[in-house]
N, C-alpha and C positions, 0 to 999 in steps of 0.2 A: 835950431836946425831941424828940419823935418826928418821923419823916420826913413823914408825912401832914400834920401840923400845920404843919411848916415849909413844905411845898408850898402849903398853903392860905394861909398868910401871904404867900407870894410872889405868889399870884394876886390877893390882896386889894389889892395895891398899885395894880392897874389900875382900882380903883373910887374913887380919891382925887381925881380931877379929870377935866376933859373930855378933855384930851390923852391921858392913859392910857386912858380909855375908847375914844377914837377909835383909838388904837393897837391895842387889843384887837380892836375891830371889823375893822380893816384886817388884823390877823393872821388872823382867821377867814375873811375874804373873799378874801384873797390866793390861796389854792389854787383859787378859782373862776376866777381869771384864766388859770391854766394848764390846769386841767381842763375847766371848763365852756365857756370861750370857745374854746379850741382844738378841742374836740370839736364844738362848735356850728358852727364854720367848716368843719370837715371832715365834717359829719354825713352828707350825701347828695349828693356832687358829681355822680354819674352820673344822679341823678334830675333834675338841672337843666341837662343838656346842651342842652335846647331853647332856652336863653338864650345859647348860644355862637354868634356870627355866623359862618356858613360860606358861601363863594361856591360857586354851582352853575352850571356852564357846560354847555349842551347844544348840541354842534355836529354831532350825528348827522344825516346826510342821508337815512337810511332805505335800504331795499333791497327787491328783488323776488325771491321764490323760489317756484317752482312756481305762478307766476301770482298769488301773494298778496303784498300789500304788508306789509313788516315795518318797524315803527318801534320797535325795541327801546330806543333812546336816549330817545325821548319817554315811553315807558311807564315806564322806570326813573326818569326825572325826576319824573313825576307821582306815582309811588309814594313817592319820597323826600320830596316836598313834603307829602304826606299823613301820612307817618310822624312828622314833627316830631322826628326824632332830634336834629337841630341846628336852629338858627335859620337856615334856608336862605334865601339871597338869590340869585335867578336873575339872573345878570349876563353880560356879554360876557367873552371871554377876556382882553382887555386890562384891563377893570375888575377881574377876579379877580386878575390878576397884580399890579396896583398895590395892591389892597386887602390882599393877603397881605404885600406888602412894607412898607406903612406901618402895618400893625396893624389896619386896618379889619375885616379878616377874619382869624380865626386860621388858616384853611386853605381850600383850594379843591378841588372835585371836578369834573373835566372828562370829559364823554362825548365821545370823538373822532368825527370825521366819518364814519369807516368802521366804526363800531361795529356797526350793523345788518348791513352787508355781511359782516363777519367772522362774525357770529353765523349768518347764512344760509349761509355757506360750509360749515358742518358737514354739510350735505346734499349737497354737491358733491364733485368729485374732488380738490380742494385745500383741505381745511379749515384755517381759521386761528382763532386765539384772539382774542377781543376784549379790549382793555386799557383799563381805567379809569385816568385819570391823577389822582393826588393830589399837591398841592403844600402843603408845610408850611413854617413858619418858626419855628424854635426860639427865635429872638430875641423872638418874641411870647409864647410860653409853651411850655415843653418838655413839660409833662404833657399838654396838649391834643393835641400831636402823637402821644404814646403812646396816648392814649385813641382818637384817630382811627384808628389802625392796627387796633385791635380792632373798632371800629364798621364801618369800611370793609371789613374782612375778612368781616363778616357780610353787608354789602351785596354784595360780590363773590360770596359763596357763594349768596345769593338770586338774583342775576342769572344766575350759572352754572347754578343749578338750573332756572331757567325756560327757558334756552336748551337745557339738556340734555333737559328734558321734551319740547320740540318735536322735537329730534333723535331721541330714543329712541322717540317715538310713531311716527315714520316707520320706524324699525327694526322695531317690532312689527308695523306694517302690512305691511312687507316680509316679516316672518316668516309672516304669514297668506298672502301671495302665494306665498311659497316653499313653504308647506305644500300649497297647492292644486296648484302645478306639480309638486311631488314626488309627490303622489297620482296625477296624470296620468302622470308618468314611470313610476311603479310599475306602473300599469295597462298602459302601453305595453311595459314590460319583461316583464310576464306574457305579452302577445301575442307578443313577441319570443321568449320562452322556448319557447312552443308551436311557433312557426315554425322555430326552430333545432332543436327536437326532431325535427320532420319532416325538416329538412335533414340532420340527423345520420343518420337512418335511410336517407335517400337516398344519403348519402355512403358508408354502410356497404354498401348494395347496389351502388353504383358500384364500390367497392373490390373486392367479391367478383366482379362481372362483369369488371372489368379483370384480376383475377387469372386467371380462366378465359380471357380474351382473350389474356393473356400466354402462357399455356400453349399456346393454339391458334396464336398467332403464332410461338412457338418451334418448334412442330411444322411449321408452314407453311414457316418459314425452312429448317429441316433438310430437309424434303421437297423444296423447291425447289433446295436445294444438291445433293441427290442427282439430281434431274431435270436440273439444269444439268450435272452431271458426266456423266450418261447421255446427255444431248443432245450433249455434246461428243464422247463416244465414237460416238454415232450419226452426228454430223456427219462425224467422221473416217472411220468405216466406210462411210457412204453415199458419201463422196467417193472412197474406194478402190473401192467397187463401181461407182460411175459411171465411174471411170478404167478399171476392168477391162472393163465393158460397152462402153466406147468402144473399147478395144483389140480386144475380141472383134468388135465391129461392123466395125471397120476391117479386121480379118482376114477375117471372113466375107464382107464386101463384095468384098475382094480375091480371095478364093477363088471367090466367085460370078462374079467377072469372068473368071477364068481357067478354072475347072472347070465352070462352068455350061454353056457351049456343048458341052464334051466329053460331059458327062452326057446332055444332050439328044440328042446325035448317037449315043451308044453305049449307050442304055438296054438293048437286047436283049443286047449282048455282056456288059454288066455282069451282067445277069440270068443268062446262061449261065455265066459265070465263077463267080458266087455259087453256082449249083447244083453246079458242079464242085467247088468248095471244100467245099460241104456234103457231097457224096458222098465225096470224098477223106477228109474228117474222119471220116465214118462208117466207111469201110474201115479207116483207121488205128486207130480205136477197137476195131473187131472184131479186127484182127490183134494189137493190143496186149493184148487180153484173152486171145487164144490163146497169145501169147508168155508171159504171166504164168502161164497154166494149164499149158503143156507144158514150160516151162523146167526145172523140177526133173527131170522124166523124161528130158529130152534130156541133161541133165548126167550123170545116172546111166548112160544108154546110151552116152554118149561115153566115160566112164570104163571101162565094161565092154568096149567095142570096143578101147580103148587097152590094156587088160590082156590081151585075147585076142591082139592083135598083138604085144605085148611077149612073151607066152609062146611064140607061134609063132616069133618071131625068136630067142628064147633057145634053143629046141629045135633049130632047124635051123642056126642060124649060130653058136652058141656053142662047138661042138666044134672044137678046134684041128686034128685030123687031116684029111687030104685037101686037095684043092685048093679054093680059095674058090669058093663057089657064086655065080654072077652074080645069082641071085634074092635072095640075101641083101642086097644093096645096096638093092633095091627094098623088101624087107621093112623094112629099117632106116628108109628114108624114110617108109614107111607107118606104122611104129611112131612115128616122130617126129611125123608129121602127126597121128596119133591122139592123141598126148600133147598136142599143141598144141590140137587140137579139144576135148579134155577140159579143158584150162586155160581156153580161151575159154568153154566151157560153164559152168565154175566161176565165171568172172567175170560172165557173164550172170546166172547164178543168184544170185550174191552181190549184183549190182547191183539185180536185181529185189527181192531180199529187203531190201536196205538202203534202197531208194528206193520202197517200196510207197506211202508217203504222196504222194511226188511224182508217182508214176505215177497215183495216184488223182486228184490235182490236175490232172495233164495230161489225164486222161480227162474231168474236169469241164470243163476249158478247151476241150477238143476238142468236148465236147457243146455248150458255149455257142457255140463258133465254128460248129458245125454248125447250131445253131438260128438264130444271127444271119445266117449265110450264106443259109439258107433264107428267113428273113424279108426279107433284101435281095433275094433272087431274086424273092420274091413282090412286093416294092414296086418292083422295077426298072422296070416300065412307068411308074411315077409319080414317079421320082426327081427329075426336073426341077421338077415342081410342088412336091414336098416341099422342095427346096432353095430355091425362090422364097419359099415360106411361112416357112421357117426364117430366111432372110435378113430378111424383113419383121418377123418376131417379134423377132429379135435387135436390129434397129434400133429397134423400139418399146420393147424392154427397155432399150436404151441411152438413149432419150429419157426414159423413165420414171425410170431411175436418176439421170439428170441433174436431173430435177425433184425427186426425193427428196433428192438431195444439197443442192440449193438450199434446199428446205424445211427440211431438217435444220439447215442453217446459220442460216436465219432463226429456227427454233425455238430453237437454242442462244443466238442473240443475245437473243431475247425472254425466254428463261428466265434469262439472265444479268441482264437488266434487272429481271425479276421477282424474282430472288434478291436483288439490291441493294435493291429496294423492300421485299421481305419482311424483310431485315435491318434496314432503316430503320424499317419498321413495328414489328418486334419491339422495337427500342430505344425507339421512341416509345411503344409500349404499356407497356414497362417503366417509362419515365419517368412515363407517365400513372398506372400502378399505384402507383409511389412517391408521386406527387403525391396520388393518391386516398387512400393510407394516411395521408399527412401531413394531408390534408383531413379524413379521418375523425377523426384524433387532435385536430386543431385544432377540429373541430366538437364533439368531446366536451368539450374544454376550454371552448369557447365556450358550449356548452349548460350546463356546470357554472357557468361565470362568469355567464351570463345569469340562471341560477337564483339565484346569490348576489346578483347585481345587483338582481333583483326583490325578493328577501328583504330586502336592505339598504335598498332604496328604501321598501319597506313599513315596515320598522323605523324608518328615518329619518323617514318621514312621520308615524309615531306619536310620534316624539320631537320633531319640529318643532312648536312650539306654534302654535295658531290662536286668537289673542286677539280677543275682542270689544271694543267701545269702552270699556265699563265696566272690563273687566279691564286694558285698555291704560292707562287713566287711573291705575288703582291701581299698576300695575307701573312706569309711567314716573315716578310720584311717588316710589316707593321707589328706583329706580335713579338718578334724577337727584340724589338726596340719600341715598345708600345707608348712610352711617354717621351715626347720630344719637348725640349725646353724652348718654348716660343718666346725667345728673348727679344723684347722691343725696347731699345734704348731711346728714350725720348730725346736726349741731348747727348750724343755720343762723343766721348773723348777718344780720339784716334790712337793714342799711345799713352804709355806710362808717364812721360814727361808732361804732357798736356794736363793729365789728371793732377800732377803735383805742382804745377805752375802757380795756382792760387795760394799755395803754402810757402813756396820758396821766394816768390816776388816780394811779399810784404816783409819777409825776413831780410832780404837784401836792402830794402828801403830803410828798415829800422837800423841796420848796421851802418848804412850810408849816413843817416842822421846822427848816429852815435859818433862816428868818426869825424863828421863835419864839425861837431861841437868840441872835438879835440883840437881843431885848428882855428875855429872861430869862437870868440868868447860868447857866453850865453847872454851877457849884458854889455852893451857898448860902453867902453871906458870913457870915451869923450862925452857921451851923453850923461853918464853918471857924474863926471867931473863938472859938467856945465850945469848940473842941477836940473836937468830936463824932467818933465813929468814922467812918473813911473810907466804909464801906458806907452809913452813914446819910446822909453828905454826898452820895454819888452818887444815892441814892434821892430826897433832898430836891431835887436839881436836875433829876431826870428826871421825877418825877410831875407837876409843873405842865405840862410840855410834852406829856405823855401826855394830860392832861385837855384841853389845847388841841387836840391831834391828834384826839381823839374828837369834839370840837365841829366841827372842820374837816371831818372825814369825814362827819358827819351833814349839815352844810350842803351840802357838795359833792354827795353822793348824792341829797339831796332835790331840788336844782336839776336834776341830770342826769335824774332819773326823771320829776319832774312838769313841769319846764319844757321840757326838751329832748326827752324821750321815750325814755330808756334803759330797756329792759326786761331784767330779770335773771332767769335761770332759777332761781337760788337766792339770792333777795334777802337773807334773813336771814344765810345763810352768808357772802355777800359783805360785808355790813356788819361782821360779827364778825371776818372775816379782815382787813378794812381797819383795824380797831382794833388788831389785832396788828401790821400793817404800820406804822401810825403809831407804836406803841410801839417797834418795832425801829428804824425810821429815827431816832426821837428819841434812842434810846440811842447809835446810831452817831454822830450829829451831836454829841451831848453829849460823847462821848469825844474826838472830834477837836478840839472847842473847849477841853475841859478839859486835854488833853494838850499841844496845840500853841498854845493861846492865840489871839491875833489871826490867826496864820498858818493856824490850823485852819479858818477860814472859807474861805480859798482852797482848802484841801484838800477841804472839803465840796463846793465847786463843781466841782473837778476830778474827785472821785469820782462826782459826778452825771453828768458828761460821759462818763466811762468806762462807767457803767452804761447810759446811754441808747444808746450805740453798740454795746454787746455783749449787750444783753438780748434781741435778736431781736424787738423790738416792731413793726417795720414789715416788713422782709424776713426770711426765715429766716436764722438766724445762720450757716448753712453758706455763704451767699452773701457773707458779710463776709470781709475779709482775715483771715489766720491769727492775727494778734495779738488781734483781738476774739473770735475763736472760742476762743482759749486762755483769755481772761479770763472768758468766759461762765459756766462752772460755779462760779466763785469769788466772784461778786458776788450780793447778795441780790435785787436787782431782777429778775434772770433768773428766779428761782423765783417771784417775785410775779407777773410777767407770765403765766407758764404757769398758775399757780393761778387767777388772775382770769379767764382764758379759759374754764376749766372751770366756774367759778362763774357767770359771766354768760351764756355761750352753751350750756353743758351739757357733759356728758361724764363720764368716770370721775374719781373724787376722789383717785386716787393722787397726782398732782402737787400737789394741795392739801395733803394730809397731809405730803408731803415738804417743801413750802414752809413749813408750820407748824413742822416740826422744825428746818429751817434757820434760820428767823427767830428761833425761841426760842434757838437756839444763838448766833446773832449778838447777840441782846439780852443774854443772860447774859454773853457774852464782853465786849461793850462796857461793861456795868455794872461788870464786874470790873476792866477796864482804867481805867474812870473812877475807881473806888475807889482804885486804885493811884496814879492821877494826883493824887487828893485827898490821899493820904498824902504824896506828894512836895510838894504845895502847903503842907502844914503845916510844912515845913522851909524857912526863908528862906535864900536865897543871894544873892551879889553880882549874879548874872545877873537875879534877880527884882527886886532893888532898882534896878538900872540896865539895863533890857532894851535890846537892840540895835535893836529895831523895835517901835513901838507903833502899834496901829490903834484 
């Protein structure tokens, strides 16, 4: 008998009575308990959070900032009550604490008393953050606590954004104020630059003038040094002159006291004596001229007379015969005297010749003496008057010399002081010049710096924004919440149930196959008894469950789509793929039951648990312990979940085709193993006749 006919006969058994029919109906409905009921209960929990009772406590006392009343806590409370995120219950702090403890409320949100004050502090010198207080109790429900973290994170972000808008608005207003002040500062810097430019020119002129003044003060100091030195010499010389004139005056006065009376009494005698001296000097000059004129001739005549006498003496007295002539002695004396006269005449002539200059000087002195003597003779009648006048003038000269000496001393002292002052002035002017040079350099730098300052302020004023109210609102909105999550869901699952459908649907089909083989034998008894080929026995036991699986799939997807609201991107592909899943799961469950008998049912359940924990149906498999991550690629449900996600919510079909190939492989392998088990079942052993355990 063929396998399809055997399968039909197996299914026909369910039409023979009410109980078999009820069993078939239960077999078809059972997957709905796992698939439809589970998904229905998880379908949209986030859409019903407004039914979750949550305590809301507002203890905020408000605050005042910049003359305005701030009630951030009340505003936040009103917004939360209007949002209906949860089933808010506005209660006291004590009621909230007790309600979270006994389960009346799943959690509580408390706005602290200083919430507004902390929010307002952002505009002050010591800004503080405002803290919302959330109290949860995992003993009530752990999931609600996790959901609340997400919800309250959004609440906190909204409250922070509102506080930030107020704070940032003040900042932008301050930017406008700073912009205006910077413009004013830039204009002032322009005026400052102009003034500094003039000051720089003035400092340059001052430096040039002080340079000239330094040269002049140096010359003045040098000149005063020379004057001081000259004044010192003048002081010393005038002192010496004063001392000399004093001595002269003392002597003149002494002479006047002794000689004055004599001169007054002997003026005539002095005059006569002076004339005598003048006449005598004239006579001497005349005789001196005659002596100079006649001395050579006299010398020559003296020598001639000496020679004559010497000749006479020789002729008369030189003969030895006769008695001595008494005249000869006189002649000898005369000869000797003539020789002496000739020698004297030689000396006089030599003296005159050798001292002609002295004789001329003597003549000049005699002439001067003659002139002065005549002048004295002429003034002799007035000598006493001249002496009195001379004494008076000498005394006046002495007094004047004393005054000159005193003045020279004062002049030297004054010039010394002036010299010290000039040196100090020169040093001071030098310091002023250095300072003026430094000032000029500093003014240049200041001018350059003020120009840069003005340029920087103008540039800064251009860069500092000046926002209007509309622009401020737009910018504060952006800056208070600068990072927006641009979430783009490529294939959006509209609700929680749609996201979990790829996980619960294969679960229900596995359970359906597991229950089906509780009612339908894994291997057809008639085929076994008839000795049919093992592959035909395997197919005869598999095809009825495949047919039941198809009906289960159709019933489950109809309820999910039309009753619960599951929308599938690829509905036809999903149904066809689930038929393959039902066939594969049926083959695997058949093999476990055929090979291991009653123990196979336990293995089926264990394999279901392993697949559920390693398929990644809830959390990514990477978040599971390593054991489950290792099992993930070796179990069929892993591929079924991935494929159903693409078929229900959309996406590439690569995982679908991979899953089809894997499921086909698992199906073929399971059928082959079932045929092998059928071959073994055709051989009876003692273990089969007396099994150790029977279920």
